[in-house]
C-alpha positions in Angstrom: -13.3 -31.9 8.8 -14.5 -28.7 10.5 -13.3 -27.4 14.3 -14.5 -24.9 15.9 -11.7 -22.2 16.7 -13.2 -21.1 20.3 -12.0 -17.3 21.4 -11.5 -16.5 25.0 -9.3 -14.5 26.9 -7.9 -15.0 30.7 -9.4 -12.0 32.4 -13.3 -12.2 30.6 -15.4 -14.2 32.8 -18.4 -15.6 30.3 -15.1 -17.2 28.8 -14.3 -18.6 32.1 -18.0 -20.4 32.3 -17.8 -21.9 28.2 -14.2 -23.7 28.9 -15.4 -26.2 31.0 -18.0 -26.8 28.6 -15.8 -27.2 25.6 -13.6 -29.2 27.7 -16.6 -31.7 28.1 -18.3 -31.1 24.6 -16.3 -33.8 22.4 -16.2 -31.0 20.1 -12.8 -30.4 17.8 -11.8 -26.8 19.5 -8.6 -24.6 19.6 -9.0 -22.7 22.2 -7.4 -18.9 21.2 -6.8 -15.8 23.6 -7.4 -13.1 22.2 -4.5 -11.4 23.9 -1.7 -13.6 22.9 -2.9 -14.2 19.4 -4.3 -11.1 17.7 -3.7 -12.5 14.3 -6.2 -14.9 14.6 -8.5 -12.4 16.4 -7.9 -10.2 13.3 -8.5 -12.3 10.5 -12.1 -13.7 12.1 -13.1 -9.7 13.6 -13.3 -10.7 16.9 -15.1 -8.3 18.5 -16.7 -9.6 21.3 -15.6 -12.5 23.9 -16.6 -15.9 24.4 -16.8 -16.5 20.2 -17.2 -19.9 18.6 -16.1 -19.7 14.6 -16.5 -22.9 12.9 -14.6 -23.6 10.1 -13.3 -25.9 7.3 -10.2 -27.7 6.8 -9.1 -24.6 5.1 -10.2 -21.9 7.3 -12.8 -20.5 5.4 -15.2 -19.5 8.7 -19.1 -21.7 8.3 -20.1 -20.0 11.3 -20.1 -18.5 14.7 -21.5 -18.3 17.6 -21.1 -15.8 20.7 -21.4 -15.9 24.4 -21.6 -18.8 26.6 -24.1 -21.0 25.8 -25.7 -24.4 26.7 -23.5 -27.6 25.3 -27.4 -28.7 23.4 -27.5 -25.6 21.4 -23.2 -25.3 20.4 -23.7 -29.1 19.7 -27.1 -28.2 17.2 -24.9 -25.2 15.7 -22.0 -26.8 15.4 -23.8 -30.3 13.6 -26.3 -28.3 11.6 
């Protein structure tokens, strides 16, 4: 099953806007603080936050979105 890595930081304004959207989305995701988990941030070459990375069960990247986006766009991307 695919899931989303949600790369974020406590000091990031757009991340604070995206947080509640992700909580209400019903999508399987794991929030990752880029300041605390530099290993995953480096593995997926995170340069901007917030970034959503869709991965498969093996952790292979299937796609990504960057920025605070509306839930409809995120769901379309995830399901598409």
